[in-house]
A tleap script that builds the chain and sets N, CA, C and O, in Angstrom:
source leaprc.protein.ff14SB
mol = sequence {
  NMET ALA PHE LYS ALA LEU ASN SER LEU VAL
  ARG ALA ALA ALA GLN ALA PHE LYS LYS PRO
  SER THR LEU GLU PHE PRO GLU LYS ARG GLU
  LEU VAL THR ASP ASN PHE ARG GLY MET LEU
  LYS LEU ASP ILE ASN THR CYS ILE SER CYS
  SER ALA CYS ALA ARG ILE CYS PRO ASN LYS
  THR ILE GLU MET VAL ASP ILE GLU THR GLU
  LYS GLY THR LYS LYS MET PRO GLU LEU HIE
  MET GLU ARG CYS MET PHE CYS GLY ASP CYS
  GLU GLU VAL CYS PRO THR LYS CYS LEU ILE
  LEU THR LYS ASN TYR ASP PHE GLU ARG PHE
  ASP LYS ARG GLU PHE VAL ILE ARG PRO GLU
  ASP LEU ASP CGLY
}
set mol.1.N position { 38.034 -35.400 6.812 }
set mol.1.CA position { 37.814 -34.087 6.883 }
set mol.1.C position { 38.349 -33.198 5.212 }
set mol.1.O position { 37.819 -32.393 4.446 }
set mol.2.N position { 39.422 -33.791 5.272 }
set mol.2.CA position { 40.108 -33.318 3.823 }
set mol.2.C position { 39.228 -33.715 2.433 }
set mol.2.O position { 39.470 -33.022 1.445 }
set mol.3.N position { 38.357 -34.645 2.317 }
set mol.3.CA position { 37.615 -34.742 1.298 }
set mol.3.C position { 36.666 -33.866 1.127 }
set mol.3.O position { 36.405 -33.473 -0.010 }
set mol.4.N position { 35.787 -33.271 2.542 }
set mol.4.CA position { 34.995 -32.396 2.662 }
set mol.4.C position { 35.554 -30.845 2.273 }
set mol.4.O position { 34.893 -30.080 1.570 }
set mol.5.N position { 36.615 -30.572 2.731 }
set mol.5.CA position { 37.380 -29.331 1.817 }
set mol.5.C position { 37.411 -29.112 0.593 }
set mol.5.O position { 37.185 -28.031 0.049 }
set mol.6.N position { 37.740 -30.291 -0.002 }
set mol.6.CA position { 38.294 -30.563 -1.166 }
set mol.6.C position { 36.743 -30.164 -2.172 }
set mol.6.O position { 36.693 -29.500 -3.207 }
set mol.7.N position { 35.689 -30.785 -1.480 }
set mol.7.CA position { 34.559 -31.111 -2.158 }
set mol.7.C position { 33.939 -29.296 -2.145 }
set mol.7.O position { 33.239 -28.775 -3.012 }
set mol.8.N position { 34.402 -28.734 -1.050 }
set mol.8.CA position { 33.802 -27.206 -0.784 }
set mol.8.C position { 34.586 -26.500 -1.813 }
set mol.8.O position { 33.961 -25.738 -2.550 }
set mol.9.N position { 35.961 -26.645 -1.993 }
set mol.9.CA position { 36.583 -25.745 -3.278 }
set mol.9.C position { 36.097 -26.091 -4.331 }
set mol.9.O position { 35.800 -25.187 -5.111 }
set mol.10.N position { 35.834 -27.541 -4.749 }
set mol.10.CA position { 35.530 -27.739 -6.222 }
set mol.10.C position { 34.168 -26.890 -6.848 }
set mol.10.O position { 34.008 -26.455 -7.989 }
set mol.11.N position { 33.033 -26.809 -5.379 }
set mol.11.CA position { 31.932 -26.141 -5.562 }
set mol.11.C position { 31.951 -24.859 -5.712 }
set mol.11.O position { 31.179 -24.262 -6.462 }
set mol.12.N position { 33.026 -24.202 -4.859 }
set mol.12.CA position { 33.377 -23.144 -5.025 }
set mol.12.C position { 33.848 -22.544 -6.384 }
set mol.12.O position { 33.457 -21.494 -6.894 }
set mol.13.N position { 34.765 -23.425 -6.866 }
set mol.13.CA position { 35.322 -22.943 -8.386 }
set mol.13.C position { 34.190 -22.860 -9.154 }
set mol.13.O position { 33.823 -21.863 -9.775 }
set mol.14.N position { 33.411 -24.377 -9.080 }
set mol.14.CA position { 32.347 -24.183 -10.258 }
set mol.14.C position { 31.525 -22.977 -9.858 }
set mol.14.O position { 30.934 -22.388 -10.764 }
set mol.15.N position { 31.449 -22.684 -9.032 }
set mol.15.CA position { 30.323 -21.330 -9.079 }
set mol.15.C position { 31.074 -19.941 -9.634 }
set mol.15.O position { 30.431 -19.013 -10.124 }
set mol.16.N position { 32.473 -19.933 -9.491 }
set mol.16.CA position { 32.946 -18.772 -10.313 }
set mol.16.C position { 33.168 -18.876 -11.472 }
set mol.16.O position { 33.950 -18.116 -12.043 }
set mol.17.N position { 32.471 -19.928 -12.131 }
set mol.17.CA position { 32.604 -20.016 -14.041 }
set mol.17.C position { 31.086 -19.946 -14.226 }
set mol.17.O position { 30.893 -19.976 -15.441 }
set mol.18.N position { 29.874 -19.862 -13.543 }
set mol.18.CA position { 28.951 -19.823 -13.670 }
set mol.18.C position { 28.291 -18.695 -14.187 }
set mol.18.O position { 28.499 -17.671 -13.536 }
set mol.19.N position { 27.538 -18.576 -15.191 }
set mol.19.CA position { 26.869 -17.493 -15.226 }
set mol.19.C position { 25.867 -16.512 -14.144 }
set mol.19.O position { 25.044 -17.072 -13.419 }
set mol.20.N position { 26.038 -15.030 -14.130 }
set mol.20.CA position { 25.498 -14.541 -13.087 }
set mol.20.C position { 24.010 -14.513 -13.316 }
set mol.20.O position { 23.541 -14.268 -14.428 }
set mol.21.N position { 23.248 -14.773 -12.219 }
set mol.21.CA position { 21.936 -14.766 -12.258 }
set mol.21.C position { 21.121 -13.843 -11.801 }
set mol.21.O position { 20.077 -14.013 -11.172 }
set mol.22.N position { 21.875 -12.362 -12.297 }
set mol.22.CA position { 20.941 -11.418 -12.248 }
set mol.22.C position { 20.315 -10.938 -13.672 }
set mol.22.O position { 20.940 -11.152 -14.710 }
set mol.23.N position { 19.180 -10.345 -13.676 }
set mol.23.CA position { 18.632 -9.642 -15.056 }
set mol.23.C position { 19.120 -8.353 -15.474 }
set mol.23.O position { 19.101 -7.438 -14.650 }
set mol.24.N position { 19.592 -8.137 -16.734 }
set mol.24.CA position { 19.994 -6.657 -17.295 }
set mol.24.C position { 18.673 -6.031 -17.280 }
set mol.24.O position { 17.983 -6.244 -18.277 }
set mol.25.N position { 18.039 -5.095 -16.088 }
set mol.25.CA position { 16.907 -5.001 -16.066 }
set mol.25.C position { 17.052 -3.180 -16.578 }
set mol.25.O position { 17.916 -2.532 -15.987 }
set mol.26.N position { 16.360 -2.596 -17.447 }
set mol.26.CA position { 14.995 -3.224 -17.964 }
set mol.26.C position { 15.011 -3.808 -19.412 }
set mol.26.O position { 14.027 -3.968 -20.133 }
set mol.27.N position { 15.995 -4.026 -19.633 }
set mol.27.CA position { 16.250 -4.804 -21.049 }
set mol.27.C position { 15.717 -6.481 -21.226 }
set mol.27.O position { 15.228 -7.086 -22.179 }
set mol.28.N position { 16.018 -6.825 -20.033 }
set mol.28.CA position { 15.561 -8.322 -19.468 }
set mol.28.C position { 14.732 -8.219 -18.671 }
set mol.28.O position { 15.125 -7.640 -17.658 }
set mol.29.N position { 13.221 -8.679 -18.654 }
set mol.29.CA position { 12.573 -8.568 -17.535 }
set mol.29.C position { 11.909 -10.336 -17.107 }
set mol.29.O position { 11.498 -11.249 -17.824 }
set mol.30.N position { 12.071 -10.197 -15.652 }
set mol.30.CA position { 11.505 -11.553 -15.216 }
set mol.30.C position { 9.936 -11.584 -15.346 }
set mol.30.O position { 9.167 -10.680 -15.019 }
set mol.31.N position { 9.612 -12.831 -15.900 }
set mol.31.CA position { 8.411 -13.061 -16.033 }
set mol.31.C position { 7.676 -13.480 -14.868 }
set mol.31.O position { 8.362 -14.107 -14.061 }
set mol.32.N position { 6.211 -13.270 -14.493 }
set mol.32.CA position { 5.538 -12.519 -13.606 }
set mol.32.C position { 4.465 -13.955 -13.793 }
set mol.32.O position { 4.291 -14.573 -14.843 }
set mol.33.N position { 3.876 -14.231 -12.540 }
set mol.33.CA position { 2.940 -15.114 -12.125 }
set mol.33.C position { 1.649 -14.385 -13.019 }
set mol.33.O position { 1.801 -13.287 -13.556 }
set mol.34.N position { 0.490 -15.084 -13.087 }
set mol.34.CA position { -1.067 -14.847 -13.518 }
set mol.34.C position { -1.445 -13.700 -12.257 }
set mol.34.O position { -1.777 -12.568 -12.608 }
set mol.35.N position { -1.392 -13.983 -11.051 }
set mol.35.CA position { -1.999 -13.292 -10.037 }
set mol.35.C position { -1.173 -12.202 -9.426 }
set mol.35.O position { -1.445 -11.551 -8.418 }
set mol.36.N position { 0.081 -12.090 -10.348 }
set mol.36.CA position { 0.969 -10.670 -10.101 }
set mol.36.C position { 0.003 -9.168 -9.866 }
set mol.36.O position { -0.801 -8.714 -10.680 }
set mol.37.N position { 0.259 -8.743 -8.887 }
set mol.37.CA position { -0.494 -7.173 -9.271 }
set mol.37.C position { 0.963 -6.234 -9.273 }
set mol.37.O position { 1.988 -6.353 -8.601 }
set mol.38.N position { 0.653 -5.461 -10.114 }
set mol.38.CA position { 1.731 -4.155 -10.392 }
set mol.38.C position { 1.035 -2.877 -10.719 }
set mol.38.O position { -0.162 -2.692 -10.499 }
set mol.39.N position { 1.799 -2.051 -11.227 }
set mol.39.CA position { 1.088 -0.809 -11.712 }
set mol.39.C position { -0.266 -0.800 -11.669 }
set mol.39.O position { -0.864 -1.824 -11.999 }
set mol.40.N position { -0.907 0.237 -11.301 }
set mol.40.CA position { -2.672 0.435 -11.517 }
set mol.40.C position { -2.354 1.275 -12.684 }
set mol.40.O position { -1.322 1.944 -12.747 }
set mol.41.N position { -3.457 1.224 -13.821 }
set mol.41.CA position { -3.801 2.001 -14.809 }
set mol.41.C position { -5.288 2.170 -14.772 }
set mol.41.O position { -6.031 1.334 -14.259 }
set mol.42.N position { -5.731 3.374 -15.378 }
set mol.42.CA position { -6.705 3.859 -15.172 }
set mol.42.C position { -7.472 4.334 -16.787 }
set mol.42.O position { -6.793 4.830 -17.685 }
set mol.43.N position { -8.492 4.157 -16.878 }
set mol.43.CA position { -9.268 4.590 -18.213 }
set mol.43.C position { -10.077 5.631 -17.844 }
set mol.43.O position { -11.102 5.521 -17.172 }
set mol.44.N position { -9.613 6.640 -18.286 }
set mol.44.CA position { -10.026 8.029 -17.630 }
set mol.44.C position { -11.677 8.212 -18.540 }
set mol.44.O position { -12.534 8.924 -18.015 }
set mol.45.N position { -11.922 7.638 -19.646 }
set mol.45.CA position { -13.348 7.506 -20.618 }
set mol.45.C position { -14.145 7.034 -19.710 }
set mol.45.O position { -15.138 7.676 -19.368 }
set mol.46.N position { -13.800 5.683 -19.106 }
set mol.46.CA position { -15.040 5.107 -18.217 }
set mol.46.C position { -15.112 5.307 -16.892 }
set mol.46.O position { -15.970 4.703 -16.248 }
set mol.47.N position { -14.288 6.121 -16.315 }
set mol.47.CA position { -14.352 6.427 -14.727 }
set mol.47.C position { -15.284 7.296 -14.503 }
set mol.47.O position { -15.309 8.288 -15.232 }
set mol.48.N position { -16.166 7.169 -13.570 }
set mol.48.CA position { -17.482 7.865 -13.057 }
set mol.48.C position { -17.130 8.751 -11.886 }
set mol.48.O position { -17.985 9.443 -11.332 }
set mol.49.N position { -15.908 8.724 -11.529 }
set mol.49.CA position { -15.662 10.011 -10.604 }
set mol.49.C position { -16.479 9.319 -9.206 }
set mol.49.O position { -16.807 10.185 -8.395 }
set mol.50.N position { -16.774 8.180 -8.894 }
set mol.50.CA position { -17.730 7.453 -7.703 }
set mol.50.C position { -16.377 7.877 -6.467 }
set mol.50.O position { -16.831 8.338 -5.419 }
set mol.51.N position { -15.518 7.808 -6.501 }
set mol.51.CA position { -14.310 7.842 -5.588 }
set mol.51.C position { -14.501 6.486 -4.580 }
set mol.51.O position { -14.051 6.306 -3.449 }
set mol.52.N position { -15.234 5.718 -5.319 }
set mol.52.CA position { -15.162 4.058 -4.482 }
set mol.52.C position { -13.694 3.452 -3.827 }
set mol.52.O position { -13.517 3.002 -2.695 }
set mol.53.N position { -12.692 3.606 -4.959 }
set mol.53.CA position { -11.413 3.678 -5.014 }
set mol.53.C position { -10.546 4.144 -3.709 }
set mol.53.O position { -9.735 3.518 -3.027 }
set mol.54.N position { -10.964 5.304 -3.637 }
set mol.54.CA position { -10.299 6.106 -2.588 }
set mol.54.C position { -10.775 5.793 -1.154 }
set mol.54.O position { -10.053 5.814 -0.157 }
set mol.55.N position { -12.023 5.514 -1.187 }
set mol.55.CA position { -12.740 5.046 0.234 }
set mol.55.C position { -12.108 3.724 0.756 }
set mol.55.O position { -11.653 3.496 1.876 }
set mol.56.N position { -12.191 2.897 -0.343 }
set mol.56.CA position { -11.548 1.781 0.142 }
set mol.56.C position { -10.341 1.243 0.595 }
set mol.56.O position { -10.066 0.305 1.343 }
set mol.57.N position { -9.627 2.133 -0.093 }
set mol.57.CA position { -8.095 2.072 0.010 }
set mol.57.C position { -7.863 1.945 1.722 }
set mol.57.O position { -8.456 2.772 2.414 }
set mol.58.N position { -7.027 0.941 2.377 }
set mol.58.CA position { -6.823 1.000 3.368 }
set mol.58.C position { -5.376 2.089 3.942 }
set mol.58.O position { -5.271 2.561 5.074 }
set mol.59.N position { -4.604 2.234 3.038 }
set mol.59.CA position { -3.325 2.879 3.005 }
set mol.59.C position { -3.559 4.391 2.515 }
set mol.59.O position { -2.579 5.127 2.404 }
set mol.60.N position { -4.688 4.802 2.258 }
set mol.60.CA position { -4.894 6.347 1.538 }
set mol.60.C position { -3.801 6.747 0.520 }
set mol.60.O position { -3.140 7.782 0.436 }
set mol.61.N position { -3.806 5.260 -0.471 }
set mol.61.CA position { -3.111 5.735 -1.702 }
set mol.61.C position { -3.808 6.585 -2.682 }
set mol.61.O position { -3.205 7.498 -3.245 }
set mol.62.N position { -5.250 6.289 -2.951 }
set mol.62.CA position { -5.796 7.340 -3.813 }
set mol.62.C position { -6.422 8.175 -3.277 }
set mol.62.O position { -7.182 8.014 -2.322 }
set mol.63.N position { -6.084 9.495 -4.024 }
set mol.63.CA position { -6.587 10.848 -3.767 }
set mol.63.C position { -7.373 11.139 -4.782 }
set mol.63.O position { -6.856 10.952 -5.883 }
set mol.64.N position { -8.704 11.628 -4.771 }
set mol.64.CA position { -9.490 12.204 -5.968 }
set mol.64.C position { -9.129 13.576 -6.282 }
set mol.64.O position { -9.189 14.391 -5.361 }
set mol.65.N position { -8.725 14.000 -7.555 }
set mol.65.CA position { -8.304 15.468 -7.753 }
set mol.65.C position { -8.908 15.691 -9.081 }
set mol.65.O position { -9.348 14.815 -9.826 }
set mol.66.N position { -8.882 16.918 -9.286 }
set mol.66.CA position { -9.909 17.704 -10.408 }
set mol.66.C position { -8.687 17.788 -11.595 }
set mol.66.O position { -7.549 18.240 -11.465 }
set mol.67.N position { -9.368 17.156 -12.865 }
set mol.67.CA position { -8.403 17.471 -14.013 }
set mol.67.C position { -9.726 17.680 -15.187 }
set mol.67.O position { -10.908 17.342 -15.246 }
set mol.68.N position { -8.770 18.432 -16.042 }
set mol.68.CA position { -9.564 19.234 -17.289 }
set mol.68.C position { -10.124 17.632 -18.378 }
set mol.68.O position { -9.345 16.780 -18.805 }
set mol.69.N position { -11.221 17.648 -18.524 }
set mol.69.CA position { -11.686 16.720 -19.800 }
set mol.69.C position { -12.297 17.399 -20.709 }
set mol.69.O position { -12.453 18.613 -20.576 }
set mol.70.N position { -12.839 16.579 -22.017 }
set mol.70.CA position { -13.320 17.401 -22.990 }
set mol.70.C position { -14.852 17.850 -22.567 }
set mol.70.O position { -15.593 18.734 -22.998 }
set mol.71.N position { -15.021 16.714 -21.388 }
set mol.71.CA position { -16.797 17.232 -20.517 }
set mol.71.C position { -16.473 18.320 -19.766 }
set mol.71.O position { -17.452 18.987 -19.431 }
set mol.72.N position { -15.477 18.690 -19.416 }
set mol.72.CA position { -15.394 19.731 -18.087 }
set mol.72.C position { -14.471 19.050 -17.169 }
set mol.72.O position { -13.651 18.149 -17.344 }
set mol.73.N position { -14.823 19.717 -16.166 }
set mol.73.CA position { -13.784 19.058 -14.799 }
set mol.73.C position { -14.374 18.097 -14.168 }
set mol.73.O position { -15.540 18.216 -13.789 }
set mol.74.N position { -13.602 16.918 -13.947 }
set mol.74.CA position { -13.873 15.858 -13.405 }
set mol.74.C position { -13.198 15.737 -12.056 }
set mol.74.O position { -12.772 16.793 -11.590 }
set mol.75.N position { -13.037 14.695 -11.390 }
set mol.75.CA position { -12.589 14.146 -10.101 }
set mol.75.C position { -12.304 12.687 -10.626 }
set mol.75.O position { -13.112 11.842 -11.009 }
set mol.76.N position { -10.798 12.621 -10.529 }
set mol.76.CA position { -10.121 11.489 -10.995 }
set mol.76.C position { -8.915 11.030 -9.715 }
set mol.76.O position { -8.429 11.838 -8.923 }
set mol.77.N position { -8.652 9.784 -9.754 }
set mol.77.CA position { -7.963 9.206 -8.448 }
set mol.77.C position { -6.387 9.593 -9.113 }
set mol.77.O position { -5.932 9.463 -10.249 }
set mol.78.N position { -5.870 10.068 -7.974 }
set mol.78.CA position { -4.150 10.519 -8.383 }
set mol.78.C position { -3.723 9.283 -7.213 }
set mol.78.O position { -4.191 8.851 -6.159 }
set mol.79.N position { -2.728 9.058 -7.956 }
set mol.79.CA position { -2.143 7.778 -6.883 }
set mol.79.C position { -0.315 8.091 -5.935 }
set mol.79.O position { 0.819 8.400 -6.302 }
set mol.80.N position { -0.828 7.852 -4.949 }
set mol.80.CA position { 0.610 7.999 -4.239 }
set mol.80.C position { 1.333 6.680 -4.061 }
set mol.80.O position { 1.293 6.170 -2.941 }
set mol.81.N position { 2.006 6.051 -5.061 }
set mol.81.CA position { 2.459 4.562 -5.082 }
set mol.81.C position { 3.381 4.417 -3.941 }
set mol.81.O position { 3.568 3.235 -3.653 }
set mol.82.N position { 3.852 5.051 -3.391 }
set mol.82.CA position { 5.003 4.752 -2.226 }
set mol.82.C position { 3.868 4.084 -1.123 }
set mol.82.O position { 4.349 3.204 -0.408 }
set mol.83.N position { 2.379 4.407 -0.896 }
set mol.83.CA position { 1.800 3.989 0.131 }
set mol.83.C position { 1.254 2.468 -0.326 }
set mol.83.O position { 0.837 1.630 0.473 }
set mol.84.N position { 1.327 2.322 -1.507 }
set mol.84.CA position { 0.190 1.063 -2.149 }
set mol.84.C position { 1.244 -0.113 -1.391 }
set mol.84.O position { 2.459 -0.137 -1.192 }
set mol.85.N position { -0.041 -1.186 -1.044 }
set mol.85.CA position { 0.501 -2.600 -0.498 }
set mol.85.C position { -0.313 -3.288 -1.840 }
set mol.85.O position { -0.384 -4.516 -1.790 }
set mol.86.N position { -0.875 -2.697 -2.918 }
set mol.86.CA position { -1.099 -3.871 -3.984 }
set mol.86.C position { -2.302 -4.814 -3.572 }
set mol.86.O position { -2.292 -5.907 -4.138 }
set mol.87.N position { -3.313 -4.586 -2.705 }
set mol.87.CA position { -4.049 -5.580 -2.161 }
set mol.87.C position { -5.009 -5.542 -3.352 }
set mol.87.O position { -5.538 -6.650 -3.441 }
set mol.88.N position { -5.429 -4.736 -4.271 }
set mol.88.CA position { -6.385 -4.735 -5.418 }
set mol.88.C position { -7.812 -4.720 -4.742 }
set mol.88.O position { -8.692 -5.320 -5.360 }
set mol.89.N position { -8.095 -4.214 -3.755 }
set mol.89.CA position { -9.377 -3.620 -3.430 }
set mol.89.C position { -9.850 -2.580 -4.057 }
set mol.89.O position { -11.055 -2.589 -4.309 }
set mol.90.N position { -9.038 -1.426 -4.467 }
set mol.90.CA position { -9.483 -0.562 -5.238 }
set mol.90.C position { -10.089 -0.966 -6.973 }
set mol.90.O position { -10.861 -0.363 -7.718 }
set mol.91.N position { -9.349 -2.199 -7.123 }
set mol.91.CA position { -9.676 -2.607 -8.625 }
set mol.91.C position { -11.170 -3.534 -8.545 }
set mol.91.O position { -11.858 -3.681 -9.556 }
set mol.92.N position { -11.583 -4.164 -7.118 }
set mol.92.CA position { -12.410 -4.791 -6.864 }
set mol.92.C position { -13.649 -3.778 -6.702 }
set mol.92.O position { -14.686 -3.896 -7.354 }
set mol.93.N position { -13.512 -3.189 -6.149 }
set mol.93.CA position { -14.694 -1.849 -5.987 }
set mol.93.C position { -15.106 -1.226 -7.170 }
set mol.93.O position { -16.257 -0.848 -7.387 }
set mol.94.N position { -14.205 -1.129 -7.894 }
set mol.94.CA position { -14.751 -0.188 -9.377 }
set mol.94.C position { -15.722 -0.742 -10.033 }
set mol.94.O position { -15.671 -1.745 -10.746 }
set mol.95.N position { -16.862 0.112 -9.714 }
set mol.95.CA position { -17.960 -0.061 -10.652 }
set mol.95.C position { -17.893 -0.552 -12.188 }
set mol.95.O position { -18.462 -1.498 -12.732 }
set mol.96.N position { -16.999 0.420 -12.701 }
set mol.96.CA position { -16.791 0.289 -14.358 }
set mol.96.C position { -15.397 -0.419 -14.761 }
set mol.96.O position { -14.799 -0.295 -15.830 }
set mol.97.N position { -15.025 -1.198 -13.634 }
set mol.97.CA position { -13.432 -1.528 -14.294 }
set mol.97.C position { -12.708 -0.735 -14.627 }
set mol.97.O position { -11.612 -1.183 -14.963 }
set mol.98.N position { -12.865 0.605 -14.708 }
set mol.98.CA position { -11.605 1.604 -15.326 }
set mol.98.C position { -10.541 1.829 -14.602 }
set mol.98.O position { -9.690 2.554 -15.116 }
set mol.99.N position { -10.271 1.262 -13.165 }
set mol.99.CA position { -9.036 1.261 -12.446 }
set mol.99.C position { -8.433 -0.445 -12.507 }
set mol.99.O position { -9.189 -1.375 -12.227 }
set mol.100.N position { -7.257 -0.625 -12.834 }
set mol.100.CA position { -6.983 -2.195 -12.915 }
set mol.100.C position { -5.639 -2.048 -12.450 }
set mol.100.O position { -4.966 -1.022 -12.551 }
set mol.101.N position { -5.200 -3.394 -11.807 }
set mol.101.CA position { -3.805 -3.709 -11.445 }
set mol.101.C position { -3.188 -4.501 -12.601 }
set mol.101.O position { -3.791 -5.479 -13.042 }
set mol.102.N position { -1.821 -4.056 -13.193 }
set mol.102.CA position { -1.028 -4.602 -14.430 }
set mol.102.C position { -0.060 -5.400 -14.042 }
set mol.102.O position { 0.097 -5.674 -12.852 }
set mol.103.N position { 0.551 -5.775 -14.803 }
set mol.103.CA position { 1.661 -6.803 -14.684 }
set mol.103.C position { 3.034 -6.105 -14.569 }
set mol.103.O position { 3.995 -6.827 -14.302 }
set mol.104.N position { 3.274 -4.530 -14.773 }
set mol.104.CA position { 4.169 -3.619 -14.837 }
set mol.104.C position { 4.878 -3.871 -13.510 }
set mol.104.O position { 4.049 -3.858 -12.600 }
set mol.105.N position { 5.792 -4.037 -13.192 }
set mol.105.CA position { 6.522 -4.112 -11.950 }
set mol.105.C position { 7.834 -2.801 -11.954 }
set mol.105.O position { 8.732 -2.896 -11.117 }
set mol.106.N position { 7.829 -1.588 -12.984 }
set mol.106.CA position { 8.745 -0.736 -13.092 }
set mol.106.C position { 8.509 0.388 -12.063 }
set mol.106.O position { 7.781 1.348 -12.314 }
set mol.107.N position { 9.249 0.203 -10.732 }
set mol.107.CA position { 8.946 0.938 -9.764 }
set mol.107.C position { 10.334 2.006 -9.469 }
set mol.107.O position { 10.202 2.997 -8.751 }
set mol.108.N position { 11.328 1.740 -9.961 }
set mol.108.CA position { 12.555 2.903 -9.551 }
set mol.108.C position { 12.476 3.881 -9.855 }
set mol.108.O position { 12.333 4.280 -11.010 }
set mol.109.N position { 12.577 4.725 -8.534 }
set mol.109.CA position { 12.600 6.403 -9.060 }
set mol.109.C position { 13.619 6.657 -8.012 }
set mol.109.O position { 13.809 5.928 -7.038 }
set mol.110.N position { 14.269 7.764 -8.294 }
set mol.110.CA position { 15.102 8.509 -7.352 }
set mol.110.C position { 14.784 9.530 -6.664 }
set mol.110.O position { 15.595 10.018 -5.877 }
set mol.111.N position { 13.574 10.027 -6.830 }
set mol.111.CA position { 12.831 11.025 -6.293 }
set mol.111.C position { 11.340 10.592 -5.451 }
set mol.111.O position { 10.486 9.962 -6.074 }
set mol.112.N position { 11.183 10.856 -4.469 }
set mol.112.CA position { 9.763 10.255 -4.013 }
set mol.112.C position { 8.682 11.104 -4.636 }
set mol.112.O position { 7.586 10.543 -4.652 }
set mol.113.N position { 8.708 11.975 -5.006 }
set mol.113.CA position { 7.820 12.899 -5.672 }
set mol.113.C position { 7.336 12.306 -6.718 }
set mol.113.O position { 6.179 12.539 -7.068 }
set mol.114.N position { 8.009 11.576 -7.291 }
set mol.114.CA position { 7.815 10.422 -8.744 }
set mol.114.C position { 6.876 9.646 -8.497 }
set mol.114.O position { 6.014 9.356 -9.326 }
set mol.115.N position { 6.925 9.162 -7.198 }
set mol.115.CA position { 5.537 8.094 -6.878 }
set mol.115.C position { 4.384 8.684 -6.599 }
set mol.115.O position { 3.575 8.053 -5.919 }
set mol.116.N position { 4.072 9.968 -7.044 }
set mol.116.CA position { 2.485 10.517 -7.209 }
set mol.116.C position { 2.296 10.567 -8.527 }
set mol.116.O position { 2.964 11.210 -9.336 }
set mol.117.N position { 1.643 10.078 -8.675 }
set mol.117.CA position { 1.209 9.694 -10.391 }
set mol.117.C position { -0.327 10.187 -10.737 }
set mol.117.O position { -1.395 9.660 -10.424 }
set mol.118.N position { -0.075 11.314 -11.449 }
set mol.118.CA position { -1.356 12.059 -11.935 }
set mol.118.C position { -2.466 11.251 -12.761 }
set mol.118.O position { -2.035 10.437 -13.578 }
set mol.119.N position { -3.777 11.387 -12.636 }
set mol.119.CA position { -4.805 10.217 -13.635 }
set mol.119.C position { -4.415 10.483 -14.933 }
set mol.119.O position { -4.597 9.469 -15.608 }
set mol.120.N position { -3.862 11.582 -15.722 }
set mol.120.CA position { -3.228 11.699 -17.012 }
set mol.120.C position { -2.247 10.819 -17.302 }
set mol.120.O position { -1.912 10.605 -18.467 }
set mol.121.N position { -1.731 10.265 -16.342 }
set mol.121.CA position { -0.193 9.453 -16.530 }
set mol.121.C position { -0.626 8.004 -16.239 }
set mol.121.O position { 0.001 7.025 -16.645 }
set mol.122.N position { -1.698 7.952 -15.536 }
set mol.122.CA position { -2.116 6.618 -15.549 }
set mol.122.C position { -2.973 6.059 -16.878 }
set mol.122.O position { -3.011 4.862 -17.162 }
set mol.123.N position { -3.677 7.137 -17.674 }
set mol.123.CA position { -4.296 6.702 -18.584 }
set mol.123.C position { -3.479 5.955 -19.920 }
set mol.123.O position { -2.463 6.376 -20.473 }
set mol.124.N position { -4.087 4.991 -20.174 }
set mol.124.CA position { -3.538 3.931 -21.588 }
set mol.124.C position { -2.937 2.942 -20.792 }
set mol.124.O position { -2.400 1.967 -21.318 }
savepdb mol mol.pdb
quit
């Protein structure tokens, strides 16, 4: 019994001197796998305003809104990221592949309203 207690104390002391396992985010980022699904990105120039992404989304994450482009007013997807479950249905159904899931996982926000992302902010 004394040996088990001593062994536990040795392991606890060893843990006290180990380097912390947390990352200093955002300076250091964790590597993500190839199949990781993160923040959505939109190419405004190739979007044809078909609304397929908004219709297929199970959580109603995507809402089509009017934006001004050099060709006039166009309907584009606006995201409500607090609803997104990163299923990838919107990316699969997009006929022009203008909406894609990236590897970006930077989602910390202080205000819920910052999770509504306008089409202009998704571009690029």
